[in-house]
C-alpha positions as CSV (number, residue, x, y, z in Angstrom):
1,M,-22.9,9.6,-72.0
2,S,-21.8,6.4,-71.1
3,A,-24.1,3.6,-70.8
4,F,-25.6,2.3,-67.5
5,A,-25.2,-0.9,-65.8
6,L,-28.8,-1.4,-65.0
7,Y,-31.9,0.0,-66.2
8,V,-34.4,-0.5,-63.4
9,G,-38.0,0.2,-63.9
10,I,-40.3,0.7,-61.0
11,D,-43.9,0.3,-61.1
12,Y,-45.1,2.1,-57.5
13,S,-47.6,1.6,-54.9
14,G,-48.5,3.8,-52.2
15,A,-51.2,1.3,-50.7
16,Q,-50.6,-0.3,-46.7
17,T,-47.4,0.6,-45.0
18,P,-43.8,1.4,-46.1
19,T,-42.9,-2.6,-45.0
20,A,-46.1,-4.3,-46.5
21,R,-45.5,-6.4,-49.0
22,L,-47.7,-5.5,-52.0
23,K,-48.1,-7.4,-55.2
24,S,-48.6,-4.2,-57.2
25,L,-45.3,-2.8,-56.4
26,Q,-42.8,-4.5,-58.9
27,V,-39.0,-4.3,-60.1
28,F,-37.4,-4.9,-62.8
29,A,-34.2,-4.2,-64.6
30,A,-32.1,-5.0,-68.1
31,Q,-28.3,-5.1,-68.6
32,P,-27.1,-3.7,-71.2
33,G,-28.0,-5.9,-74.1
34,A,-31.0,-8.0,-72.8
35,R,-34.4,-7.4,-71.8
36,P,-35.7,-7.1,-68.7
37,Q,-36.2,-9.4,-66.1
38,S,-38.0,-9.5,-62.7
39,I,-36.1,-8.4,-59.4
40,A,-36.2,-10.9,-56.4
41,T,-36.8,-9.4,-53.5
42,P,-33.7,-9.3,-51.0
43,A,-34.5,-12.4,-48.8
44,I,-35.5,-14.5,-52.0
45,A,-32.1,-13.0,-53.3
46,A,-30.4,-14.0,-50.4
47,A,-31.9,-17.6,-49.8
48,R,-30.8,-17.9,-53.4
49,A,-27.7,-17.1,-52.7
50,A,-27.4,-19.7,-49.8
51,G,-28.6,-22.6,-51.7
52,V,-31.7,-22.1,-50.1
53,S,-35.4,-22.4,-51.7
54,G,-39.1,-22.9,-50.4
55,P,-42.6,-21.7,-50.9
56,S,-42.5,-19.6,-47.4
57,L,-39.5,-16.7,-49.3
58,P,-41.9,-13.2,-49.2
59,R,-42.5,-12.5,-53.6
60,Y,-43.6,-9.2,-53.2
61,W,-41.8,-6.1,-52.5
62,T,-41.9,-3.3,-49.6
63,R,-41.3,0.1,-50.2
64,S,-38.7,0.6,-47.2
65,E,-36.9,-2.5,-49.3
66,V,-37.2,-1.0,-52.7
67,A,-35.4,1.9,-50.8
68,C,-32.6,-0.3,-49.4
69,W,-32.0,-2.2,-52.6
70,L,-31.5,1.2,-54.6
71,I,-29.2,2.4,-51.8
72,G,-27.0,-0.4,-51.9
73,L,-26.9,-0.3,-55.7
74,A,-25.6,3.3,-55.2
75,Q,-23.2,2.5,-52.4
76,A,-21.7,-0.6,-54.7
77,D,-20.9,1.6,-57.4
78,Q,-23.2,0.0,-59.5
79,R,-24.1,2.5,-61.9
80,F,-27.8,2.6,-62.9
81,I,-30.5,4.5,-63.8
82,A,-34.3,3.9,-62.4
83,G,-37.7,5.2,-63.3
84,I,-40.3,5.7,-60.8
85,D,-43.9,6.5,-61.3
86,H,-44.6,8.7,-59.0
87,G,-44.6,12.4,-58.6
88,F,-41.2,13.8,-57.3
89,S,-42.3,16.9,-56.5
90,F,-45.8,19.6,-56.0
91,P,-46.6,21.7,-58.5
92,A,-46.0,25.9,-58.4
93,S,-48.4,27.1,-56.8
94,Y,-48.2,24.7,-53.9
95,F,-44.5,26.7,-53.7
96,E,-45.5,29.5,-53.6
97,R,-48.4,29.0,-51.1
98,Y,-46.1,27.6,-48.7
99,G,-42.7,29.6,-49.3
100,L,-40.9,26.7,-50.2
101,T,-38.0,28.1,-53.4
102,A,-36.2,24.5,-53.7
103,W,-36.6,20.9,-54.1
104,P,-34.2,20.0,-51.2
105,Q,-36.3,22.7,-48.8
106,F,-39.8,20.7,-50.0
107,L,-38.2,17.2,-49.3
108,V,-37.8,18.3,-45.8
109,D,-41.2,20.7,-45.4
110,F,-43.0,17.8,-47.0
111,C,-41.4,15.2,-44.6
112,H,-42.4,16.8,-41.5
113,H,-45.9,17.2,-42.3
114,W,-46.0,13.7,-44.3
115,P,-43.9,11.1,-42.1
116,T,-45.1,8.5,-45.0
117,D,-41.9,6.4,-44.7
118,G,-42.5,5.2,-40.9
119,D,-43.5,1.8,-39.9
120,H,-46.6,1.9,-39.5
121,V,-48.0,4.8,-41.1
122,Y,-50.3,4.3,-44.3
123,V,-50.8,7.9,-45.9
124,D,-54.2,8.0,-44.6
125,F,-53.7,8.3,-41.4
126,V,-51.7,11.8,-42.4
127,R,-54.9,12.6,-44.8
128,D,-57.6,12.1,-41.7
129,G,-55.6,13.3,-38.9
130,N,-55.2,9.9,-37.1
131,L,-51.7,10.9,-37.1
132,A,-51.5,14.0,-35.5
133,R,-54.0,13.3,-33.0
134,K,-50.9,10.7,-31.6
135,G,-48.6,13.7,-31.6
136,R,-46.5,12.3,-34.5
137,A,-47.3,14.7,-37.6
138,P,-48.6,18.1,-37.7
139,P,-52.6,19.0,-38.1
140,A,-54.6,17.3,-41.4
141,G,-54.4,20.3,-43.9
142,T,-51.3,22.3,-43.0
143,R,-50.2,20.6,-46.2
144,E,-52.3,19.6,-49.0
145,G,-53.7,20.9,-52.9
146,S,-56.4,20.7,-54.8
147,N,-56.8,18.0,-57.3
148,T,-57.4,21.2,-60.0
149,E,-53.8,21.6,-59.4
150,F,-51.7,20.7,-62.1
151,R,-47.3,20.3,-62.8
152,L,-46.0,21.9,-66.3
153,C,-45.3,18.7,-67.2
154,E,-48.4,16.8,-66.4
155,R,-50.2,19.6,-68.6
156,W,-47.8,18.6,-71.5
157,T,-49.6,15.2,-71.4
158,S,-53.3,14.2,-72.5
159,S,-53.9,11.7,-69.3
160,A,-51.4,12.1,-66.4
161,K,-53.1,13.4,-63.2
162,S,-52.7,15.7,-60.8
163,V,-50.5,14.6,-57.8
164,F,-53.7,15.9,-55.5
165,Q,-56.2,13.8,-56.7
166,F,-56.7,10.9,-54.2
167,D,-59.2,7.8,-54.7
168,V,-60.3,7.7,-58.2
169,Q,-58.6,5.0,-60.6
170,G,-55.2,5.6,-61.9
171,S,-54.2,8.4,-59.0
172,V,-50.8,8.9,-58.5
173,A,-51.6,10.8,-55.3
174,K,-51.0,8.0,-53.1
175,S,-48.1,7.3,-54.7
176,T,-46.7,10.1,-54.6
177,H,-46.9,10.8,-51.1
178,A,-46.0,7.4,-49.8
179,G,-42.7,7.5,-51.8
180,I,-41.1,11.2,-51.5
181,P,-39.6,10.6,-48.4
182,W,-38.1,7.6,-50.0
183,L,-36.8,10.2,-52.2
184,K,-35.3,11.6,-49.1
185,R,-34.1,9.3,-47.7
186,I,-32.0,8.1,-50.3
187,R,-30.5,11.7,-51.0
188,D,-29.6,11.8,-47.7
189,T,-28.1,8.6,-47.6
190,V,-26.0,8.3,-50.3
191,G,-25.4,12.1,-51.6
192,D,-24.1,12.8,-55.0
193,R,-23.6,9.1,-56.0
194,V,-27.2,9.6,-57.1
195,H,-28.5,12.6,-59.9
196,F,-31.8,13.1,-59.0
197,W,-33.5,14.4,-62.2
198,P,-33.9,17.4,-62.8
199,F,-33.8,18.8,-59.4
200,D,-29.7,18.1,-59.0
201,G,-29.5,19.2,-63.5
202,W,-30.6,18.2,-66.7
203,Q,-27.6,16.7,-67.8
204,P,-26.7,14.0,-65.4
205,P,-22.7,14.0,-65.0
206,A,-20.9,10.9,-66.2
207,G,-20.2,8.4,-63.8
208,K,-23.5,8.9,-61.8
209,S,-26.7,7.3,-61.2
210,V,-29.8,8.7,-62.5
211,I,-33.2,8.4,-60.4
212,A,-36.3,9.9,-62.1
213,E,-40.0,9.9,-62.2
214,V,-41.4,8.3,-65.3
215,Y,-45.3,7.5,-66.6
216,P,-45.8,3.9,-67.6
217,S,-48.5,4.9,-69.9
218,I,-45.9,6.5,-72.3
219,F,-44.3,3.0,-72.9
220,R,-46.6,0.3,-71.6
221,N,-48.6,-1.0,-74.7
222,R,-45.3,-0.9,-76.9
223,Y,-44.4,-4.1,-75.3
224,D,-46.2,-7.3,-75.7
225,R,-47.6,-8.4,-72.5
226,E,-46.3,-11.7,-72.5
227,G,-48.6,-13.2,-69.3
228,R,-47.4,-10.2,-67.0
229,T,-49.6,-8.9,-64.7
230,P,-50.0,-4.7,-65.5
231,D,-48.1,-3.8,-63.2
232,A,-45.4,-6.3,-63.9
233,Q,-46.1,-4.7,-67.5
234,D,-45.4,-1.3,-66.3
235,A,-42.1,-1.8,-65.2
236,Y,-40.5,-3.9,-67.3
237,A,-41.8,-1.1,-70.0
238,V,-39.5,1.5,-68.1
239,A,-37.4,-0.5,-67.8
240,R,-36.7,-1.7,-71.6
241,W,-37.3,1.8,-72.7
242,L,-34.6,3.1,-70.7
243,A,-31.8,0.9,-71.7
244,E,-33.3,0.7,-75.8
245,S,-33.2,4.9,-75.6
246,A,-29.8,4.2,-74.2
247,A,-28.9,2.0,-76.7
248,R,-30.1,4.2,-79.6
249,S,-28.6,7.0,-78.0
250,S,-31.9,9.0,-77.4
251,M,-31.3,9.8,-73.8
252,E,-30.0,12.8,-74.7
253,R,-32.9,13.8,-76.1
254,Y,-34.9,12.9,-73.5
255,F,-33.0,14.6,-70.9
256,N,-33.2,17.8,-72.4
257,P,-36.6,18.3,-73.2
258,P,-37.4,21.4,-75.2
259,L,-38.6,23.9,-72.4
260,T,-38.0,27.7,-72.5
261,L,-36.0,28.7,-69.9
262,E,-38.6,30.0,-67.6
263,E,-40.3,26.7,-68.3
264,R,-37.2,25.0,-67.0
265,L,-36.8,27.2,-63.7
266,I,-40.4,26.2,-63.2
267,A,-39.8,22.2,-63.8
268,K,-36.4,22.3,-61.3
269,R,-39.0,22.8,-58.2
270,E,-42.1,21.3,-60.0
271,G,-40.2,18.1,-61.4
272,W,-40.2,16.5,-65.0
273,I,-41.4,13.4,-66.3
274,L,-38.8,11.4,-68.1
275,G,-39.6,10.8,-71.7
276,I,-42.4,13.7,-72.3
277,S,-40.4,15.8,-74.6
């Protein structure tokens, strides 16, 4: 597999709204042969290009900015692989419960019931029925799961939590419910320029960018923190692991985890965590 031009690690956050600037939302990227660097927000990047500086420039990203940045990379044909630390899909039991058969259908159905990419929408507005009372979403509870439901990839780890387990330390549920609509937004905007792994196939085609789910706990302790916050360390570790895996020619192995045919069919709906093999 040819090298990517950019290896991106994104430590995600489902807090507040898609337009809120979040300290816990961190973006790092590495070019081939280089260490990952923190990526400046679009406002700072634009100001630097114009020769402007100042303390009032926004330091932290928003979820909408992250999606737009990835869209921009894809439209500029800058081939990248991005690892994002939230669930991209739900357990097979959820698909069966609601009559869903494929991931693209899941995306449409989820975004109808959880329109969390709206400018002023908190995940909790959907959970508590606030958005439904305003006529902006179906009634709360029409699409939900139990925290005892796990995807196959989560059962292959020692500590990954259910995508339905809210309000606990280390929960991925809120970031998952906030992030999935942005995956659809990216997919709808750039089409097949981006390969969503493994939903679009286990082996990404040459020349395409890749977006995959990652679990930073696997990588974070491999690298010295060097003063980074825990969130920054997670994004840094993902970007560095991706770059190092490509340099060592080990990425192929991670794109092809040792699954049976039946397990691969399950993972084509549920998704898989890149690095679990």
